[in-house]
C-alpha positions in Angstrom: 13.0 22.4 10.5 11.9 26.0 9.9 14.4 27.5 12.4 17.2 25.5 10.8 16.6 27.1 7.4 17.4 30.6 8.6 20.6 29.5 10.4 21.7 27.6 7.3 20.6 30.6 5.1 18.9 28.0 2.9 15.6 29.1 1.3 13.9 26.0 -0.3 11.4 26.4 -3.1 9.2 23.8 -1.5 8.9 21.6 1.6 7.2 18.2 1.0 5.7 16.8 4.3 4.6 13.2 4.8 1.8 12.2 7.2 0.9 13.7 10.6 4.5 13.5 12.0 5.5 16.4 9.7 2.1 18.0 9.3 2.8 20.9 11.7 5.4 22.4 9.3 2.7 24.0 7.0 0.9 25.1 10.2 4.0 26.9 11.6 4.9 28.3 8.3 1.6 30.0 7.7 0.6 30.5 11.3 3.8 32.0 12.6 6.7 32.3 10.1 5.3 33.9 6.9 5.4 37.4 8.3 9.2 37.1 7.8 10.2 37.8 4.2 12.7 34.9 4.4 9.9 32.4 4.6 7.2 34.1 2.5 7.9 32.3 -0.8 8.2 28.8 0.5 5.5 26.4 -0.7 4.4 23.2 1.0 3.0 19.9 -0.2 1.2 17.5 2.3 1.1 13.8 1.4 -1.3 11.5 3.1 -0.1 7.9 3.2 -2.9 6.6 5.4 -5.7 8.9 6.6 -6.4 6.7 9.6 -3.4 8.0 11.4 -3.8 11.7 12.2 -1.8 12.8 15.3 -4.4 13.8 17.9 -3.5 15.9 21.0 -5.1 17.9 23.7 -5.7 21.5 22.5 -4.5 23.1 25.7 -1.3 21.1 25.7 -0.7 21.9 22.0 -1.2 25.7 22.6 1.4 25.6 25.5 3.8 23.5 23.5 3.7 25.3 20.2 3.1 29.0 21.1 1.0 29.3 17.9 -1.7 32.0 17.8 -5.2 31.3 19.1 -6.8 31.5 15.7 -4.8 28.5 14.4 -6.8 26.3 16.8 -10.1 27.2 15.2 -12.5 24.7 13.6 -11.3 25.6 10.1 -7.7 24.7 11.0 -6.4 22.5 13.8 -9.5 21.8 15.9 -11.2 18.5 15.2 -13.9 17.0 17.5 -12.6 19.0 20.5 -9.0 18.1 20.0 -6.0 19.3 18.1 -5.5 17.2 14.9 -2.0 17.6 13.4 -2.9 16.0 10.0 -6.0 18.2 9.7 -3.7 21.2 10.3 -1.3 20.1 7.5 -4.3 19.6 5.1 -5.7 23.0 6.0 -2.4 25.0 5.6 -0.5 23.1 2.8 -0.5 24.6 -0.7 -1.1 21.2 -2.3 -2.3 17.9 -0.9 -1.4 14.5 -2.4 -2.2 10.9 -1.5 -0.8 7.7 -2.8 -3.3 6.7 -5.5 -6.0 8.3 -7.6 -8.8 6.1 -6.3 -7.9 6.7 -2.7 -7.9 10.5 -3.4 -11.6 10.0 -4.3 -12.4 7.6 -1.5 -11.2 9.9 1.2 -13.8 12.5 0.2 -16.5 10.2 1.4 -17.7 9.8 5.1 -17.1 6.0 4.8 -13.3 6.4 4.2 -12.7 10.0 5.1 -11.9 9.1 8.8 -13.7 12.3 10.0 -11.7 14.6 7.7 -13.8 14.2 4.5 -15.3 17.7 5.1 -12.0 19.6 4.9 -10.8 17.3 2.1 -13.8 18.1 0.0 -13.2 21.8 0.8 -9.6 21.4 -0.5 -10.6 19.1 -3.3 -9.2 21.3 -6.1 -5.7 21.1 -4.4 -5.9 17.3 -3.8 -4.0 15.0 -6.2 -3.5 11.2 -6.3 -0.1 9.9 -7.3 0.5 6.2 -7.0 3.6 5.0 -5.1 6.4 3.2 -6.8 9.1 0.6 -6.0 12.8 0.4 -6.7 13.1 -1.8 -9.8 16.8 -2.4 -9.2 16.1 -3.7 -5.7 13.1 -5.8 -6.8 14.4 -7.4 -9.9 13.7 -11.1 -10.6 16.3 -11.1 -13.3 19.2 -10.5 -10.9 17.8 -11.0 -7.4 20.4 -13.2 -5.5 17.7 -14.5 -3.1 16.0 -16.5 -5.9 17.1 -20.0 -6.7 16.7 -19.2 -10.4 16.6 -15.7 -12.0 14.1 -15.0 -14.8 12.8 -12.2 -17.0 11.4 -12.6 -20.5 12.0 -16.3 -21.3 11.8 -19.4 -19.3 9.4 -17.9 -16.7 7.3 -21.0 -16.2 10.3 -23.3 -15.5 12.1 -20.7 -13.4 9.1 -20.0 -11.2 8.5 -23.8 -10.6 12.1 -24.1 -9.5 11.7 -21.1 -7.1 8.5 -22.6 -5.8 10.4 -25.8 -4.8 13.1 -23.7 -3.2 10.4 -21.9 -1.2 8.9 -25.2 -0.1 12.2 -26.5 0.9 13.1 -23.4 2.9 9.8 -23.4 4.8 9.5 -27.2 5.3 6.3 -27.7 3.3 5.9 -30.6 1.0 7.6 -30.1 -2.4 5.3 -30.1 -5.4 5.8 -27.6 -8.2 2.2 -28.1 -9.4 0.5 -27.2 -6.1 -1.3 -23.8 -6.1 0.7 -21.6 -3.8 -0.7 -18.4 -2.2 1.3 -15.8 -0.4 0.6 -13.0 2.1 3.3 -10.4 2.8 1.7 -7.9 5.1 1.0 -6.3 8.4 -1.7 -8.5 10.1 -4.2 -5.8 10.9 -8.0 -5.1 10.6 -7.3 -2.9 7.6 -5.9 -5.8 5.6 -9.1 -7.8 5.6 -7.7 -11.1 7.0 -10.8 -11.7 9.1 -12.3 -12.9 5.8 -10.3 -16.1 6.2 -12.3 -17.2 9.2 -15.3 -17.8 6.9 -13.5 -19.7 4.1 -10.4 -21.5 5.6 -11.9 -24.9 6.0 -13.3 -25.0 2.5 -10.1 -23.5 1.1 -7.9 -26.1 2.6 -9.9 -28.9 1.0 -8.1 -27.9 -2.2 -4.6 -28.8 -3.3 -3.0 -25.5 -2.1 -0.4 -24.0 0.2 -0.5 -20.7 2.0 2.6 -18.7 3.0 2.1 -15.9 5.6 4.8 -13.5 6.4 4.3 -10.5 8.7 3.1 -9.7 12.2 0.6 -7.3 13.7 -2.5 -7.6 15.8 -2.4 -10.5 18.2 -5.8 -11.8 17.1 -4.6 -12.4 13.6 -1.2 -13.8 14.6 -3.2 -16.2 16.8 -5.7 -17.0 14.0 -3.0 -17.9 11.5 -1.0 -19.9 14.1 -4.1 -22.0 14.8 -4.6 -22.6 11.1 -1.0 -23.7 10.8 -1.5 -26.2 13.7 -4.6 -27.5 12.0 -3.0 -27.7 8.5 0.7 -28.1 9.1 1.4 -29.4 5.5 -0.4 -26.5 3.9 0.4 -23.4 5.9 3.7 -21.6 6.7 3.7 -18.7 9.1 6.4 -16.3 10.1 5.4 -13.2 12.1 8.9 -11.7 11.9 9.3 -10.0 8.5 12.4 -10.8 6.5 13.1 -9.2 3.1 14.7 -12.4 1.8 11.7 -14.5 2.6 9.4 -11.9 1.1 11.3 -12.1 -2.2 11.2 -15.9 -2.1 7.4 -15.7 -1.6 7.0 -13.3 -4.6 9.3 -15.5 -6.7 7.7 -18.8 -5.7 4.0 -18.3 -5.0 1.5 -18.3 -7.8 -0.7 -15.6 -6.3 -0.4 -12.9 -3.6 -3.5 -12.2 -1.5 -4.6 -8.6 -0.7 -8.2 -8.6 0.6 -7.8 -5.1 2.1 -10.8 -3.3 3.5 -9.1 -0.1 2.3 -5.7 0.4 0.8 -4.3 3.9 0.1 -1.8 2.5 -2.4 -0.2 -0.8 -1.4 3.2 -2.0 -2.3 2.9 -5.7 -2.1 0.8 -5.9 -5.4 3.5 -3.9 -7.2 6.2 -6.3 -6.0 4.2 -9.3 -6.9 3.5 -8.0 -10.4 7.2 -7.4 -10.8 8.0 -11.0 -9.8 5.2 -12.6 -11.7 3.0 -13.6 -8.8 -0.6 -12.7 -9.7 -2.3 -10.4 -7.3 -5.8 -11.2 -5.9 -7.2 -8.0 -4.5 -10.3 -6.4 -3.1 -11.1 -3.6 -5.6 -10.3 -0.5 -3.5 -7.8 2.4 -3.4 -4.4 1.9 -5.0 -5.1 -1.8 -5.6 -7.7 -1.2 -8.2 -5.4 1.6 -9.7 -2.5 -0.8 -10.3 -4.1 -4.2 -11.0 -6.3 -4.8 -14.0 -8.9 -7.3 -12.7 -9.8 -10.3 -14.9 -13.5 -10.0 -14.4 -13.5 -6.4 -15.6 -10.9 -6.8 -18.3 -10.6 -10.2 -19.9 -8.3 -9.1 -22.7 -5.4 -7.6 -20.8 -5.8 -8.6 -17.1 -3.0 -8.6 -14.6 -4.8 -10.1 -11.6 -8.1 -11.1 -10.0 -10.4 -9.2 -7.7 -13.6 -8.9 -5.8 -15.9 -6.0 -4.7 -17.3 -6.5 -1.2 -15.7 -7.5 2.1 -17.5 -10.9 2.1 -15.8 -14.2 2.6 -17.6 -15.9 -0.3 -16.5 -13.2 -2.8 -12.9 -13.6 -1.6 -13.1 -17.3 -2.0 -14.7 -17.1 -5.4 -11.8 -14.9 -6.6 -9.2 -17.4 -5.3 -11.1 -20.3 -6.9 -11.3 -18.4 -10.2 -7.5 -17.9 -10.2 -6.8 -21.5 -9.1 -9.0 -22.9 -11.9 -7.2 -20.9 -14.5 -3.8 -21.9 -13.1 -4.6 -25.6 -13.2 -6.5 -25.7 -16.5 -5.2 -23.0 -18.7 -1.5 -22.4 -18.3 -1.2 -20.5 -21.6 -3.6 -17.8 -20.4 -2.1 -17.9 -16.9 1.4 -17.2 -18.0 0.3 -14.6 -20.5 -1.2 -12.8 -17.4 2.1 -13.3 -15.5 4.2 -11.8 -18.3 1.8 -8.9 -18.7 2.0 -8.1 -15.0 5.8 -8.2 -15.1 5.8 -5.7 -18.0 3.9 -3.1 -16.0 5.9 0.0 -15.0 5.4 1.0 -11.3 8.9 2.2 -10.8 9.6 5.4 -8.8 10.9 6.9 -12.1 7.3 7.0 -13.4 5.8 8.4 -10.2 8.6 11.0 -9.8 7.7 12.6 -13.1 4.2 13.2 -11.8 5.6 14.8 -8.6 7.9 16.9 -10.7 5.0 18.2 -12.7 3.1 19.0 -9.5 6.1 20.9 -8.1 6.5 22.9 -11.3 2.8 23.8 -11.3 2.9 24.9 -7.7 6.0 27.0 -8.1 4.6 28.8 -11.2 1.5 30.0 -9.3 
């Protein structure tokens, strides 16, 4: 990237790097290239999407591969627990660091969620900013999405979502009933996402009049777990480990709630899409989830979803039960919450204004 700039005679004001795969750009820029006047004015921003993935390598191998000076591999820079850590290098050398929600920006300063980099992040805390991700409101638009059986926006939401629920049930082969409480999961099936919590509540959960739609693959243990549940409850559970965007949108448009019991969540996009489509999120209160969903228990006047605090099966079950009781017994309050969620603005236009302000601040220094 840096070599290309001089050949193109293009001097950017700023290079914005994302995750460990591009984290060596700030390292090369300050460790090797900034002696050249052509590169001296270029600023860098390093965005962390998920701190768990850092880009580890053997230090000797990295020295041979990169040709970077010895000092770059010191403890303050690339070295981490005896290895070279590319993300740490990006954090150390970038002019500004961002991550994808304000709460996650605070969480990663702690040993619990800092993934071994909390020390350097606390050192760079003044340059760390949380800006929530966005979604494309033209692509995710229930008012004109061709995937949905019926489009909807301000009026007729209740009737339209019931029709879309039946279309989802028909497409997946589950019994058709527009009053049954439908829950959706659109996610990678990994430890991070908290799906182990189901093993403590599934039997009790399935005693209720509910359906569960699971879309997404990942770790074999969770694919196997949900496959076993599907065999046990064939009329209540749909599972597809091959992600399809069309099915995801049908789930957002037809399910009453979307489940996100994440152990940690830098931002999360699924809750933004579910709000957009009027599916109420049930979240664990962490990271970007708590930044984007107003939880009923904390805010009974203007909630947009339900939530729980600790990674405990009973707390997760209680949040689901709370949502289900409201859905079955108080449709007026439920659909007020649905409409409120649909009115939230988590478009990229909003987030881009925050990035623009950050760029302007950085370039004025």
